[in-house]
N, C-alpha and C positions, 0 to 999 in steps of 0.2 A: 476775300474772306479772311486771308491771313497774309502775313509777310514774315520774312526771316532776316535776322541780324546775327551774323557769325554762327549760322547753323541752328539758331534758336527760333522756333516758330512762335510768333506772337498772334494771339487770336482774341476774338470777342464773341461771347455768347455761343460757345459750343454746347450742343445738347448733351453729349456724353464724352467723358474723357477716361480712358483706361490708362492708368499711370504705372509705369515701372515694370511692365511685363516683358516676356521674351517672345518676340514675334517670329512665328514660322509662317511666312507670308504666302505659302501655297505654291511657290515656284520649285521647291526642293532645295533651295539655297540654305546655307546654315542660318539658324535662328539668330536674331540680334535683339539686344535690349532697346526698347523704344516705347514711347507713349503713342497711343492711337486716339485721335480726336474725331468725333462724329458730329455732323451738322446736316440737318434737312434730309436725313435718311442715307447719306453717303459718307464715306470716309474723307475727312477734310485734311488731316495731317497724320503722317507717320514719322515720328522723330521726337525731338524735345519740344514740349508744348508749354506755353504760359498764356495767361489771359483769363478771362471770365468763362465759367462753365456752369451749366445748370446742375450737372451731377458728375462728380469725380469718384472713381472706384480705384482703390489701391489693389493692384494685381501682381505685386512683387512675388516672385517664386512660381508664377503661373505662366502657361503658354497662351498667347493670343494667336488664333488661327482663323482662316476664313471659315464661315459656316459650311458644314459638309453638304454635299450634293448627292442624293441617292438616286442613281440613274435607273434603278429597277425596282419599282414599287407597284403594288396593286391597290392604290389608295383611292379608288374611284368613289368610295363612300365617305370621303372627307367632309362633304357637305353636311352629313349627319353627325360627325364628330370633328368639328372644325379646329379643336385645339391640337389634334394629332399628337397627343402627349408622348406616346411611345417613341415617335421620331424626334421631337424637339429635345427630349430629355437624354438623347444620346448624341446631341449636337447637330442633327440634320436640320438644315434651314430651307432646303429646296428638294421637292419630290418630282420625279419624272413618272407620270402615269401612262397607262395604255400599253403596258408590256405584254408579252406572250400572246399577241394577237387580239387581245380584248381591250376595248376602249369604249367611251361614249361615241355614238355615231355622229351626233351633231355637236362638234366641239365648240362651235361659235356660241350656241345657246348654253352649253355647259359652262364655258368660261364666264359668261355673264352671270349665271347662277352663283358661281363661286365668288365672284366679285361682289354680288349683292349679299351673300352670306357673311363674308369676312372670315378669313381663316388665319391660323397662326403661321404656317410655313408658306413659302412660295411654291407654286405648282406650274408645271408645263405638261404636255401630253404628246405621245405618239398617237397615230391613228392605227387601229387594230385591223389586220387583214381578216381575222375570223369574223369581226364585226361587219365589215363591208361585204364579205362573202355571204354571210347569213342573210343580210339585207337583200342582196341582189338575186340569190339563187332559190329563195322560197322554200327551203327545207329539203331539197333534193341535192345532196352534196357529193355522192359517190361517182362523180363524173367531172369533166372539164366544163367550164362555163360556156354558154353560147356566146356568139359575138356580141349580141345585145347586152347580155349579162356582164361580160367583161367591160364593155363600154360604160355601163352603169357603175361598175366597181371603180374604174378609172376616175369617173366623175366624182364619186364620193371621196376618193383620196385627194383629188384636186381641190375640192371644197374644203376639206380638212386642212390642207396645207395653206390655203388662202386664209383660213381662220386662225392660223398660227401654230399648227402641229409642228413638232420638231423632227418628224420623220414617220416611217412606216415600221410596224412591228408584226412579226409572225410568231405563232405558237404552233409548230408543225407536228406536235404530238397530240394536239387537241382537235376536236371537231369544231368546225368543218374543215379547218386548214390542212388536216392530215391527208385529205384527198386531193389537195391542190398540186398541180404540176409546176415544175420549176419555171416554165415559160410564163405561166400566169403571174407568179410572184415577181418575176423580173419586170414584166410589163407595168405592174403597179409600183414597184420600187423606182422605176424610171420616172414616173410622175412625181414621186416625192423628191427624187434627186434633182429635178429641174428647179425646185425651190430651195435647194441647198440642204435638204433634210438628210437624215441618216437612215440606214436600214438595220434594225435591231432584231435578232432572231433567237428564239428558243428553237434550236435546230431539231431536225427530224429524229436524231438519235444522240444520246450522250453515253452510249455503251457499245453494243455490238457493231453498229454501223456508223460510229462517230466520225470516221475519216471520210466516208461518203457524204455525210451530212455537212462536214466542213467544206468539202469540195463544192457542194451545192451553194453554200453561202458565198464562197469566192466567185463562183460563176455568176450569181445574181449581182454581186457588187460590180463585177467586170462589165456585164452586159447592160446594166442599168446606169453605169457611170456614177455610182453612189458609194459613200463610205459604209463599210460593213462593221457590225458590232455583234459579238457573241454574248448572248445572255447567260448569266450564271454558269460560267465555264466549269466543266467537271468531267470526270470519268465515273459513271455510275455502274455499280455491280463489280463484285470482287474479281470476276474473270477479266476485267478490263483495267484494273489498277496497274500503275507503274508505267503507263505509256505517255506520261507527261512530256518527256523529251521529244518524242515523235510529234506530239500535238503542237508543241511550241515551235518546233522546226518547220512544220507546215505553215503556221502563221507567219513566221519570219520569211519563208520563201515567197509567200503571197505578197508580203509587204515589199520585198526586194523586187518583185515583179510589177510593182506600181500600184498595188491596192492599199487602201488605208483601212486597216483592220485593228480593232481594239476589242477589249473584253471586260466583263465585270464578274464579280465573285462574292458570295457570302462565305464567312469563315467558320463554318460548322460542317462536320462530316455527315450531314443528313440533309435531304431535300424535303420539300413539302408541296403536295398538290392533291387533287382529288383521288380518293380510293378507286374511283372508276377507271383510272389509268391501268389498273391490273386486268381490266376486261378488254377484249379485242375491240378495236374501233368499229369494225363492221357490225358487231353485235349491238352497238349503241347508236348507230346511224339512224336518223329519222325520228329520234326523240324517245321519250319514256314509254309511250304506248306501244311502239313497235318493238322496243326492247323487251317489254313484258310478253308480247306475243311470241317472240322468238324463244323466250324461256319456257313458254307453254307448249312448244313443239319439242317432243322428246328427242328427235334427231338433232335439231339445232342446239338444244340445250346441251346435249352430249358433246357436240363439236366445240361449243364455247368452253366447256370444262376442260376438254382435251387440250385446246390451244392455251389456256391459262396455265395448265400444268407444264406444258412444253416450254413456255416462256420462262417460267420459274426455274426449271431445271437448267435451262440454257445459261442462266445467271449463276449456276453453281449452288443453288439453294434447294433445300428439301421442304421448307415451309415458309409461311409468311410472318414469322416472328419479327422480321426487320421492319414491318409496316405497323405504325402505331396510329390508332384512330385519334384525331385531334378534335374534331367537332362533328357530332352526329345528332342532329336535332330530334330525330325520332326516338332515340334512347341515349340520353346523356350519361347514363351509367357506364357506357362503353368508352367514353372519352378518357384518354390516357392509357388504355389497354392496347397491347399489340394484338394482331389478328388472332394469334393462337390463344391468347388469354381471353379475348372477347368471344371466340368460338366456344371455348369451354364453358364460359359463363352463360352464354345465350342458348347453346345447343346441347350442352351436356357432355360432348366429346370434342376432341381437337384433332381428329384425323385430317389429312390434307383434303379429302373430299368434303368434310364438314367445313373446313376453312373456306374453300371455294364457294360453297353454298352461302356462307355468311356474307362474303363479299357481294355475291349476287343479290342477296336479300337487302343489304344496305342500299345498293343502287336502286332496287325496286322501290324502296321507301324514301327516295329523295336524295340519296347519296351522302357522302361524308368527306371531309378533308382529312388528310393523313400526313404523318411525318415518316419518311422512308430513310432508314439508316443503311445507306449503300455506298458510302464514299470513304476514301482513305485520307487520313490526316496528313500523311506524307505527300500525297498528291496536292492537297490544298496548299501546303506550304511552298511547293514548287511553283504553282500558278501564282501565288501571292507575291513571289519575288520578281515576277516579270514586270518591267517598268510600265507597261501599258494596261495592267490590270487595275481596274477600279473596284472599290468595295461597295457593294450594294446589297440591300437586305432581302429583296424579293418578298416584301411583306406588305400587308394592308395596314390600315389604321386599326389598332387593337382596342377592343372593349375590355377594360381591365377585369380580370377574373372569369371571362367567358371562354369555355373550352380549354383545351390543352394544346395551344398552338406552338409552332416552332419558336424557339427563343430568339431567333435572329431579328424578329420585329421589335424587340426591346433592347438588344445588346450589340448588334453587329459592329457598329463603328467604335463603340467603347471596347469591344473585344480586340479589335485591331490594335488600339493604343495600349491596352493593358496587357494582353497576352503576346501579340506578335512584336510589339515594340519594346515594352518594358521587361517582360518576363523571359521570353526566349530570344530576344534581340535578333529577330529575323529581319526586321526593317529598321532603318533610321527613322526617327520621329518625323523629320522634315519630309522624307519621301512618302511616308504613310499619309501625312497631311496633303501632300500634292495629289495623291491618288484619290482622295476624297473631296478635292476642291477644284484646283485649276485644271486637272486632267479631265474630269467630267464636264466642267464648264466649257472648255475648248472643244471637246469631242461633240457635245450636243449644242454648241454655239449659243451659250447663255451669256449674253453680252454683259460686261461689267460685273460678273460674279466670279467667285472662286479665288480671289486674290485679296490680300491686305495691301492695298495701294490707294493713293490719293485719287479721288474721283469715282472709285468703285462703290457699288451699293454696300452699305454697312451690314452685311451678313457676317457675323462674327461669333466665335466660340472661345470661351476662356476656360481652360481646364487645368487641373493639377496633374502633372505627368506621373507623380508618385502614387496617386490615389484613383485615377480614372479606371473604371472597370465595368464589365458587364456582370450582372448578378443573376440574370435569367438562366434557367437550366431546362433541360428537356422534361424533367419531372415537375418543376415549378417555374413555368415560363413567365408568369405575371409578376415580374420584378424589374423596376426601372434601373437604368444605368446610374452610376454615381461618379462623382469627381468633377462635376461641371459647375463652375462658379457663375458663369453667365452664358446665355445663348441670346444673341441679338439678331433680329430680322428687320432689315430695312431701317436700321437705326433705333429700333424699339426693343427693350429688354423683354424677352418672353420667358426665359428660365433664369432663376437666380437661386444659387445654393441648392441645386438639385430639386427645385420646386417650380412648377409651371405657374405663372402669374395670371393666366387667363387672357392675356393680351392677344390681339389678332391683327398683326400688321402685314400679313402675307399678301403677295401679289400674284396675279396670273402672268406668266412669262410667255410671250408669243414669239415664235421664230421670225426674225427680221423686223419685229415691231416691238422692241424692248425699250 
């Protein structure tokens, strides 16, 4: 396809040529000035290029990098929003689905559906432990599985791995996984490990019992013979801030002992999940009908309230002002209000008892998502400096203007480049790029992705290092990132000058069959 004379690549009929940019190739090595030529969906040349080309773009003064890989998304609804604009417009070209224990059960069929739909980014998926547990155990979860149920769960994981899942994911604060014993998870992780998959976990605790939770992840990785990955690493709750050194030391000790442990992180001091997480798991076990029945029993209702207050006080809090309702379909007027504000609006008073009752009412009426302001920026920055920390959004595909979601879904990767690289100089640009490209690709075994090198898939992002920025805020999250000249997926331009072109060149990536 090309030949070189004195270091000059001579080519014919390249599809796309990026001329004169500075290439941060994803390895972490210093960026170099080079042209990048693309042909048939792959990178053909990195160097000086001459010859004929269908389209040439002058990118002088800009960075050419591998497309970013978001290893922690909840983008299972991408078939309904195939442009995935919030991701592409912050440079993300590949999404890992199936995190926190929740995935599609039949990944083989789902992958075929996505291929028939045509989507803008590439996607791959983990198989969710909560998904297979729910399928096998028939709604009764506050117990270990029977031998037959565990066998069925193993079979479901095996099928998913054969269909191309990249590993197993747990969400051990969520139903029904919260009731699973370590032995059950290790048995399923071992199935994924035999196929070369990874074990990614939203651990049982990210606050009070975080080190016990970390030990459990290490144990599962060791017993299953599998690589372990910590989802959205954090210390949640003011009482637990400042223990980052101890946390990182535990990871390093596990790695020194022979385990392959990595982690991902979003770069905002707030998390986001269901408001239901403020309610004890046992109160919600068995579904909505049983939850309502428990609330109708005065003694059980009182016990639930007492446990909620105790958990709140254990975090060093006196109220729920740190929890902001993001999306509540029953009453959208509460979206964007914290629980104290919403309680006053809805119930007329804002005492702690009234706040608890509002939370219970919301769950009675279908539940809501929420943003929880419970993390330290100082802790975030310590975790961000660790060389094995990837940057991932923990976001789904956003419907522009709907609800008041966490801003990470619009700005996470751009915030790394604008805030942590340019403004506070916490990271070198080349290292930040590595943590969003080759490190995720290597960790999740996405072949020929994550590097600007000849022969790799042409997933590329071109951005202005002086202008790239996240604009989304907690108050006004529906704002796209800026500073992206081009975002290219499999050789096709998807975003140009911060505008999505509507193209859909994404592919499904299957483990061991890429």
